[in-house]
N, C-alpha and C positions, 0 to 999 in steps of 0.2 A: 335420533339426534335432536337435541333441543333447538328451538328457535329463539335466539337471543335478540333483544332489542338493541343492545350495544355490545361491541367488542373493544376491549382496551388492551393495547399492546404496550408492554414494558420491556425495554432492552435487557436481555440476559446475555449479552456478549461478554467477553472476558474482562473488558475494562469496567463495565458497569454491574457485573454479576452480583457482587456482594451487597452493594448499596441498594440495588433494585430488588433483590430478594426480600429485603426488609420492607421496601415500599409495597411490593406485591402482597406480602403478608398483611400489612396494615390496610391496604386497599380492600382486600377480601373481607377483613373484619368490619370495616366501615360500611361496605355494601350490605353485609348481613344485618348490621345495626339499622340501616336505612330501609331494610326490606327489599333490596334490589338484587340480592344474590342470585335469584332465579332469572333475572332479566339481563344481567351483564356477564359476559364471558371475559375473564382475565387471561391474556395470552402472554407468556414469558417468551418473547421473540428474540431474534438475532439483532445485530447492529443495524440501525436505520441509516447510519452514516454521518449523522449530524453530531459528531463526537464532542465538538466544542461547547454544545448547548446541553449536554447530558447532566442529569438523567432526563430522558425524553419520554413522555407518555402520549401515545396517539389514541384518539377516540374515534371509532368508526361506527356508523357510516358518516358521521359528521366530518371526518378527515381533519380533525383539530389536533394540533400538536402543542402540548404544554412542555415548556423547557425549564431546565434547572429545578425540577420538582423536588420539594423537601417534604419531610414527614408531616410537618404542620400544614401543608397545602392539601393533603389528601381529603380531609373532611370537607373543605370548601369545594373541591372539584366534584365530589359525590353529591353534595347537597345543592350546589348551584347549577352545575352543568347537567348532571344525570337526573336530578329530581325536579328542578325548576326550569331546565333548558336555557339557563343563562350562562354563557361562556365566561370563564375566568380570564378576562382579557390581559391582566397583568402578567400572566404566565405564558402568553402566546408568543410565537415567533414574531419578531418585528424588525423592520428595517429603518433605523434612525435616519439614514441619509435620504429617505423619501418622506419628509415632513412628519416623521414619527407615526406614520400610518400603520395599522395592524393588518397583516395578511395571514389569516389562520389556515388557509387551505394549501395543500401540497403544491398545486399548480401555480398558485399566486406567489409563492416564495421562490425567489430566484435560485436558491440553493437546490430546490427540488424541481422547479419549473423548467430549468435549462438542462435537466438530465433526461436520459432515456434509458430505463433499466431493463436489462435482459438477464445478465448474470445475477444481479442483485434484486430481481423482481419480487422474490418472496422474503427477502431479508427485512426484518423489522415488521413483518406482517403475520407470518405463521409461527407456530411453536415448532422449533426444529427437532424436538424430541417426540413429536407425534406424527406418525406416517399418515394418519387420517387428515391432518391439516394439509399435507402435501398433495394427497389424492384429491382433496377438494379444489385444489388449484391446477387441475389437469395433470397431476403427477402420474408418471409412468404411462400416461396415455400414448406418448410418442413411442415408447417401447412396445406396447401392445399393437400399435399400428404397424410398426416395422416388422414385427415377428409374424404378423398375419398377412401383410400386403407387399412387403419389400423383399427383393433379393439383396444379398450383400453388395453387389455391384450397383444396384439402383440407389442404395443408401450412399455409397461413395460418390456417385454421380451428383446427387443432390447437395452433398457437402462441397463438392467442387463448384457447382453452380452458385452456391451461396457466396463464394469468395472468402470464406473463413480462413484466416491465417493464424498461426500459433501465437498465443498471447503470452508465452513465456519469455519473449524478448527477441528471438530470431525472426519471427514473422514468416516462417515457411508455410506454404500451402498445406492445410490440414488434409484436404482431399487427396493431394498428391502423395503425402506421407502414408496415408491409409492404403492408397493404391499399390504402393511399392511393397508393403507388408502383405496385402491381399494376394499379390501375384507370386509371392514366394511359396514354394511347395515344401511343407514341413508337417510332421506329425504333431508338433507342439508349437504354439505361438503364445506370446504374452502381450497383455495390455497394461501399461503402467501409467498411473496418474502421478505427476510430479507436484507434490505439495511441499517441497523443500524450499520455502520462501526465505531468502537470506539477506536481501537488500536492507541496509539501514533505513528505518522509517517506513518500511513497506509492510502492510498488513492486509492486502487484498484477498489473498487465498485463504488466510486464516479466518477472516470475517465471513467469506462466502461459505466456507464449510460450517462454521459455527451457526450461521443463520439459515442455511438450507442444504444440509448434507445429502439429501435424497437426489437433488438435482445433479450433483457430482456423480453419485452412484449410477443414476440413469444414463448419464453421458458415457460412463465407462462401459456399461452394458451394451449400449448402441455401438460404440467403437469396437468392442470385442466381437460383436456380431458381424460388423463390416469387414474386419480383417481375418476372421476365422479363428479367433482366440477363444479359449475356454477358461483362462486363468487371468484374473485381474489383481493388481497390486497397487495400493495407495502408499507411496513413499512420503512420509510426513515427519517433520522434525519433532523430537520428543519435547521440545519447549512449548508445544501447543496442546496442553493437556485437555482443555475444554473441547477443542476441535476433534481430538482423538476419541474422547468420551462420546461425543455426539455421532461420530462416524460409526463407532462400534454399536451404538444403540440403533442407528439407521440400518446397518447391515443385518442385525438380528430381526428387526421389524420386517425388512424386505424378504428375508428368508422365510419368515412365518407366513407370508402371503404369496409364496412361490414366485417371487420376483427376482430372487437370486438362488442358484442351486441347480438341481436336476430338472430337465424338461420344463423350463420356465413357461408358465401359462399354457401348458400343453402343446408347445410349439416344437418340441424336440431339441431346443437349444439349451445347452448346459453351460453355466458360467458361475464361477465362484470368485469372491473378492476377499482379500486379506490385507491387513496393514503391516507395514514394515517401518520401524522408527529409525530416523537418522539422528546422528549425534550433533547436528548443527553445523557441519562443515559447509562453508559457502560453495566450495568447489564441487560438492555433490549435487548441485543444481545442474551441472553439465551432464549430458546424457550418459556418456561412457563411464564417468566417475560414479554416477548414481547406480548404474548397473553393477559395477564392482562392489559398491557398498552393500547392495542387496545380496550379492553372492558371498558376502562375508569377508571380502578382501578390503584392503585399504582403498579409500575413495580417491583414485588417481585416474586422470583421463588417458585415453589412448588415441593415436592418430586415426582419422577416418579418410577414405573408406577402409574396411567395410563399414557401412552405416548400421545402426541397430536394427533397422527394418530388414536387413539381410542376415546379420549375425549379431544378436543382442544378448539378452539375459540367458545364461547357460548355453550360449552359442545358437540360440533359436531366434527366429524373426520376432522383433519386438517393436511395438509402437509406444512412444512416450509423449503424452500431451499434458499440459499443465491444467490446473483447476479451472481457470477461467475459460480456456478453450473448450473443455468438456461441458461446462455449464451452459454453453451456447447451443449444444447439439439438440436437446429436446425441443427448444424453441424453433430452431430451423425446420425440424420435421413437422411440428404442429402448425406453424404459421406459413410454411413454405419457404424454399430457398430464395425465391424471387423477392419476398418481403425483406429478408435479411440483406440481400444484395442491394436493395433500394436505399439502404442507409449507408452513411459514410462517404468515402471518396471513390474514385475510379479503381484504385489499386488497394485500398484499405477499407474493407466493408465492415458494417456492423458498428458495435460500440466498444469502448475500452474503459476499464475500471482504473481509477487512480487513487492512491493514498496521498491526499493533499496535506502537507505538513510544513512546518517552518513559520516564517513571519507573516502569516495570513490570518485574517479574522476568523474564518470558518474552517478550522481543520477538520478532517474527517475523510470519509470514503465517498467518492463520486463516480458516476458512470455516465459518460457522454458519447454522443455519436462521433465516430472518426471524422476529422475535418473541423471539429470545434477548435477555436484558437486558444492559445495560451492566455490571452487577455480575458476571454470569456470565462475560462476556468478560474483564473486568479482573482479577477475583479468582480465578476457577476456572481458566480457560484461561491467563490472564496470570500467575497466581501471586501477585497482590497487588503492593503498592507496594514498591519497592526500599528496602533498609536500614531497614526498619521505620518508614518515614515515613508520614505521614497523607495520604490521598487529598484532592486539592483540586478538580480539575476534569478533564474529558475534552473534547478538541476533536474534533468530528466534522465531516466535510465539508471539511476542509482550509481554505484561505484564504477560501473562500466560506461556511464553516460557523460554528458558534458554540461557546462553552464552556459545558458543563453541570456545575454543582456537585453536591455529594453528594446532595442531595435528589432528583436525577434518576437515581441509580444503578439504580433498578428500572424505568426506562423501556425498553420493548421496542424492539429495533432494527427499525424498519420506517419507511417513508416518512412516513406520517401522524403517528405518535407523535413522531418526531424534529422534524417541523415544528411540532407543537403545543408541544414543549418549548423551542422557540426556536433550533433548529439544523436541519441537513439531513443526509441520508444521504451526498450527494456521491459520489465515486467509490470511497471506502472507506478513506480515511486516518483513523486513530484514534490521537491523541496523548494520553497520560496524563500528568497533572501532579501533583506533590506539593506539600506545604506550603511548600517553598522556591522556588516559582515565583511571580514577580511578574506579575499579570494585565495591568498597564499595559504591561509589557515584551512580553508575549505579543501584545497587540493591536498594538503598534508593529511587532513582527516581521512579522506577517501583512499589515498595511497597507503596510509598506515593500515587501513582495514584490509585492502586487497593484499598487501604484503604479508600480513599476519595469516590471511586465508590461503595463501599460495601453498599448493601441495608439495612444492619443492622438487618436482620431477624434472623440470627443464631449467637449464641455467639462465636463459634470458629473463624468465619471470622471477625465479628464486633470487638471483643476484642483482639483476637489473633494477627491479623495484626497490630493493634495499639501498642501492646507490642513489636512486632518485630521492628516496625518503631522507637520506642523510643530507643531501643538498638542500632540500626544502626546510629541514630542521635548522640547518646552518643559516639559511636566509631569514627565517622567522626569529632567530636569535640575534640578528644584526651582524652576523659574521659572513654574509654573502660577499662574493667578489665578482668583478667583471668577468663575463664568460659563463657564469653559472646558468643563466637562462638558456644559452645555446647548448650547454651540456645536457640540460633537462630535455631539450627538444631532440637532440641526437639520440640520447638514451631511449626516450619515449618511442620514437619512430623505429628504432632497432627492436625494441621489445614487441611492438605491434606486429612487426614483420616475421619475427623468428620464434615466438612463443608457441607452445604445443596446442593449447586449448583456448577457448573463448575468454577465460578469466585473464590470462596473461596478455592476450591480444588487445583486450579492452582496458586493462589496468591503467595505462598512461593517459587515458582520455580526459579525466578531470584536470590533470596537470596541463596537458596540451591545450585544452579548450580555455582554461583560465589564462594561460600565457597569451593565447591568440586574442582573447577579448579584453583582458585586463592587464596588459603588459606593463602599463605605467605603475601599477601597484607593486609589481615585482621590482621594477627599477627604483621605486621609492624606498623599498626595504633594503636594497643593495647599496644604492648611491647616497641616499640621505639618512639611512638608518632610522627610518620612520615607518610606522604602520598607519596609513591614512585612515583606516577604520577604527584605530585605537583598540585592537584586539591582542596583538602580539606583546605579551607582558615585558619581554626583554627590551623592547623598543619604546616603552612608555616611561613617563615621569610625571609625578603629580606635585603641584605647588599651590600655595594659598595666596590669594591676592589680599594683602593686608587691609587695603582701603575698603574691601567688601566684606571682610570677616567681622562679625559682631560678637564672636566669642561665645556662641550658643553651646558649643561642645558636642553637637550632634555627630560630627565626624570622629571626634575622639572616642565616643561611646562605641562606635561600630568597628573601630580599627583593631584587627586581630593581632597585630604585631606591636601595638602600643608605641607607634613611631610618631604620634602627633602630640605636641606639647603646647601649653599655653594656659593662662589663667582665665577664669570665667569673665566674660564681657570684655576680654582683651583678644587681639588678633593671635591666631594659632599658627603653628609652623610644623611642616612635615620634614622628617629626617629621611632623605633619600637613601642613606646607607642602610637603614633598617626597614624601609618600605618594601613590602613584597608585591606591590603593584596589583592588589586585588580589586581596586576600584570601588570599595565599599564607601569610602569617604566621599568620593565623587557623586555617588548615588544619593547619599544621605544629605548633602548640603542643599538647602532650599534657597540659598541666596547667590548661587553661581559664583561663589568665592573660591572654589577649587577648579583649577584648570588642568587639563590632561594634554600633554604634548608628546 
């Protein structure tokens, strides 16, 4: 193996793959031209998480991150940084709010410095398509240790001691789930990795697999050993082609090194892993629906008990863990369960990965210790609200979660605290909203999603969510009446109590939480026929203040319905009969001559 002076990581995640392949090719050519190709290793890695600043190029061991790198920057980076050891400061991460000072190192940038990476420890660092890179980072060392030193029960005891809870949303004890499957007597058992990530705006599992597939495979192998399974399945949605490709590569590489298959590492332990592709049904994230899908049936949930650990896939004991849960297992074994348990809160140990999206400066993938507050994630790691807007709410838990307003910013991120605040942890989606967000529209968006994704098996979910959505649409169109809010509350509580599976039980949460926290917005839509945030088109009207209009024609040029009239340098006028309320004129006017009511 060569000893390189530098290693340069370029993101080859699904978002950046095409653009950064070109950067990688150009970089290799530039290195050869400068005579540095034998000294610098170029690594096409997974997502580093700092998506808003991509393409990102990381140079090690200097730990310098160059952001928004373009083709024309490559020669300067090679000649200045690599050849003359002068960093290209104009491309470095910077925090304008701290006197425009530059902070080039990971630990000094709050986006990275406030994180603690376990699941994402290798993402953005190693080449996910080379098993040698993973092995260099203690890859499969936990598996070798367990197969030579541990009994299945000892492994389960260590996972219990770590306090690891399932990261798929429910937060059930991983060790307890494994114990139930371990205690079942059966000739066949199954270990399933749930990679059917379906929340809007969520990309945690996809990025973890794309950036470090071997971690997930090692977690599956360890879980299979603990419960006595010899068959592993990764259930992943077909919309993740890059993750699927890298999993297949990783499986073949592991088989070639006797890390998957018969008599693994001479231990006598046999274990095979295969992929099953889902068609993207949100309900198949639920355990029993997922099992039915693998069996070739329609993905519909069934009542529990019996739980899958007793009667799961093909009627056999089955453990289902999600990607993030399994990615934690090797680290717990290598660093010890006590170390993992030392992080987080009393009842929520370790770290949690979040997909930070919405009206925040630094969108991307973040991993923090449990107990970190919403304020720290949004304002320190996320850099605050975009364009100087005011924070309004944060949606945690995706379509099954709730919206938390400003008074909950100091809520610690853990299972119990979020439940107490009226939301849930979920799989890790975190959508930030500013003052220009309409909460009725938000509730309508999430309910429309869950209503479409309902499998239709039980009446409360199938019909109840449809009735709730009809009321929300009516309210957003200015046709709401007194009593609609109370109807939504009654319907929501009924659906929560009587639905068959978790999808139905949680579907009303965004509606109920927005009513609880932003009731005045609902009342304004119903009683005043106004949308305070200016989002609901049917409740808006645009007009031009003649004293402010200079007749520049900017609004007229962008109007798609040609409803603005007026001569050049003369005040213009909007015809509300023809106006489609798109808001383009409002955005185009530089003189505040157009008002939105």
